[in-house]
N, C-alpha and C positions, 0 to 999 in steps of 0.2 A: 562534261564536256560530252559534247558532239562530237563524234567516230573519223574522222577524217582517212585513214585505213585500216582497212581488215581482212585478214590474211585466214582463208579456211583451209585448212588440208593440204599444203601447198608444196607438192612432188615436185625436185629437179633432181632428173639423173642425168648421169653420162654413160652413154655408151662406149665403150673402148676393148681392147683387142685381149684386155686382164676380164674384162668382165662389165657392170650394170653398177657403174657407181651412184650410189643413194647418196647423193651430197645432202640434196632438204628430203624430208623424208615423216613428211606430214604435218609442219608446221604452224603452228596457229598462233597466232601475233596482229594486235591492235596499236593502233597509235592516235589520240584524240587529239584535237586542235589546238596547238598550242603548248603539248606538251613535251616534257624531253623524256626518251623512250631508250634504256639500254642493253645492247644486245650484248653479252660476254660468252666468254668458253674457250677454250685452248684451240692453239692454231689446228686446220682443217675438221672440226666443228661444222661445217657448216654457214659460220656467221655472214661468209664477203657475200656469197652464192643465195642467201638471200635477198641480201640488196640487191644484187644483181638483175635475179627474177625481178622484183619491184620494179627494176627501172629497160626490163626487159632486155637485160645487156649480157644475157648468158651462152659465154665464149663457147665452139663448136669442139667438142661432141657430145654437147648438152643441149638439153631442153627441158620444157616445162611439160612433164607428162600428167599433171592430174594439180587440182585443188581450183579456188578463186583468187585473186587479191582484188578486192572492190577500194575504191578511190572516190570518194565524195567530194566531188567539189561544187559548192551553191547550191542549186537545186537538183541536180545532175548525181550518179551514182554507177559509176562505170565498173565491169571486170577488166583489170588492164590484162587479165592475161589471155581474152579471147578477143579485144579489139584490135582491128586491120592496124598493120605497124605505122600507115599512114595518119594514123589518128593517135598512137601513140608519141609517134616524135613531135605534133602538138605539145603532150603532157610534159615530157621527160624535157627538163630544163626551164620550162616553163612552171607546170604546177610542182612539179615535185625535180631539185635536183641533188647532184651527190657530188662532194668530196672525195677523191679517190687517196689512199695511202701512200703512191709515189708518186708524186706530183710529175716528176721529170717524165714519166712512160702517159701522161696524157696531159703535156702541154706537146704543139708541133713545133719542133729545134729550127724552124727556118719561118719563123712568123712572129714578128712581133709583137709584146704582152697586149698593148692595146688593141691589136688588129682581132686579137683570138680572142678578148672579152666582145669588142662588139661586134664581131662573126655571130656570137650567142646571140646578143643584143636584137640585131638584126633579122635572125630566124623566129624570132617570135614578136616582133613588135614594126612595127609602120616607119621606120626613121631612116634619115640615112647615115653614109658611114661617118660624113662626120661631125652627125648628132651620136652616133653611135659613139665613135674614139672619144668625143667630150664627155659621153656619159663614162666610159672606163675609167678614164682618169678619176672622176671624182670616184667613181666605187673606189680603185684602188688608193683615194685619198681616206675612203670611209674606212677599208682595212689596214688603217693606222699604217699602210708604208709613206716611208719620209720621200720628199721629193717625187710625187707622183707622177708629172708631167715628164719629167726625165725616166726614174725608170719606165715610164709608157713604153719607151722606144728601143725598150734592152730586149735580147733575145733569151730565150728561156737558163742556156748555158751561161747567161752574165749576171744572173740571181744566189744568192743563196738560197740552202734548204729551204728557210724558213718564209723567205719572202717568194719563191717558187708556189708553198702551200696558199700564201696572202693570195697571191695572184690567182689559182687555181676556190680560193672561196669567192674572192671579187665575182669572178666569172658564174660561179652556180648560184651567189644571190641577183643577178640583172636583172634577173625576171623576178623577182619577190616571189619566189615558190610559197608555195603553203606549207612542203615538205623540204627540209632536209633531212639528206642523209650524208652521215661522215662518218668511212671508212677508215678507222685508225688516223685518223688525222694526223697523229704527233709522233708517225715512226717515223727512227734514224733521225727525229730533229735533238738540237739540244736542251737541256730537263729546263734553260730561262726560256728556250723557246716555243718549249712545250709547253708552259703554264701561258704567256704569249698566246699562241694560237687557241688553246681553249678559250682562255677569259674572251677572246675576239669574240668566239662563236656564241656565248653565252652571251654576251650583250648583244651581236645581232639578233640572236633570236628573240629576246626580249624587245629589242625596240622595232622588229619585223612581224611581230607575234607569230614566227614562225613552230610548227614543229617540227623534231630534234628525233632522231633514228640515229645512238650513237652507237657505234661498233666497238669494241675491244676488248682487249684480254685484261686489261686493266684497271682493278675494283676501284682504286681511290679514285683514280676519273669519273666513274659511273655515282660514287656518292656524292662528289663536288659536284656533278652535271643534272644528274638525272631526278626525277621525278617515279619514272617506276625500271626495275629491271628484270628481263629475259635472260634467266640463265640455258645456254643451248649446252648437247653432247652429240654429238655422232649422229647431226642431221636433224634432232627431236631440241625440242623446248621440257626440259626437264624441272623446271620452275621458273612463279613468274609472282611480279608480284610490289607492295609499296616499298621505295629503295630501305626505310628505314626500319621499315618492317620485315626484310630481309635480310639483312646485314646482322639485326639486332638478333633474329631468331632463324636462322634459316632453317628447311624440313626437309630439304632432299643431302645427301650423305656425298654426292658433288660439288654442291653447294658449299656446302661446311666444308670442305677440302682446300676449295679454291680459297675461303677465307683465312682459314689457318695457315696457307703459303704465302700469303701476304705479308711483309713486314710494314712495322709500327712506330712511329715517335714516341707513342703510349707506351709502348710495354716491349720488353727487353725478351730477345730469343736468344741463345746458345746454338739452336741448332734448327734450321729453317725445316718444318715440314712440308713434306712432298705428297702427293696422289703416288702412290705405285701403278704401275702399267704404262701403254699408252692408248692413247685414239687408237678404238678398234677399226680393223681396216673396211668401207662400207662399201665392197664389192660384195662381203659376205660378214657381215656385222650378226654380234650373239643374240641367241636367240633368246626370248625375255626379255628383261629391263637388261639395255645399252650398256648400261654403268656396271653389272653385275661382279664381272669379270676381274674391278679393279674394288671394289666396295668391299669392305669389311662387316657389315652388315648382311648379306647374301643370305640367303634363306634356300632352299629349292622350288617353293614357289615363282622365284626373283629370276629362276635359271628357266620356268616352261612358258608364262607367259607377259609379256607385256605389262606395266600396272597404266590402271588409267590416269587419268589428271580429272585429282578433287579439289575442291576448295575447301581451306585448311581457316579461313578466315573470309572478311568483306573484300578485303583486295588481296589476299596470295592465292595460289593455285602449284600445287606439284605432282609431279606424277612417280609416285615411290610406293612398294608395298608394305611400307613402316606407315605411310599414311592413310591408303586405302579401308 
């Protein structure tokens, strides 16, 4: 499959009174057309900031300080990190759309649902407000909202969490994007509603032939949804590859720890295995491998220099001195 999104050595830093926070520090990542890629890791490892960087929505005092974000649209290939904001507005929402983890934060509380979706449609398509509203109602039906005509006239506070998330998904797919970024789309939802929302995203991906970047800390969701997985730790990608290969035989100690700490219906665990320690302070990350303070296989070389990213198979790469 042809490359759709290619991130090269991306660095997004935040300049604070405590120092420079290296939220994203040299990330390399690719998404092919029609592919589903999972980006996993603990909270605070830089997953969401990677997505915000792609969308050029990095909040102040952060900014992209290095790297390239190449997006291939038809015959054109643009570096999203460098194009003017006016051109980026044409890409954002039209070619690349994002579903956020807290829909109430990103829905306007004083606008009716169909007006919010219609606004996104009119921004990128030459249609009247009535036509945009009609399409908004059709989209609400497409994301399986019962009585879409009635719900379309509600305000966000009148909807449940699951319905708000569906409305946000409807807004995201309103312009048939080529890439959908879903940032922990099931956060704070009931388990049954989580399953419905994930199934909806998978179905829409198939129907619309979209590529998907799914950001989550839930390895089970990635296994069920994605073709490839990228494991992120302390602002860096430490392992990536085919989902089945990495889940069957992970190479990085951090990936091994994440998999061991998950529960499974197929295996009884009397005690839950955890990864000792916490994600490092990114204003002063550890020298060498950033995972070494928490790693049970640490050596002197791990403390001295960061490991290179090496290929361990045709479909997998890992950044670890044990594999270099």
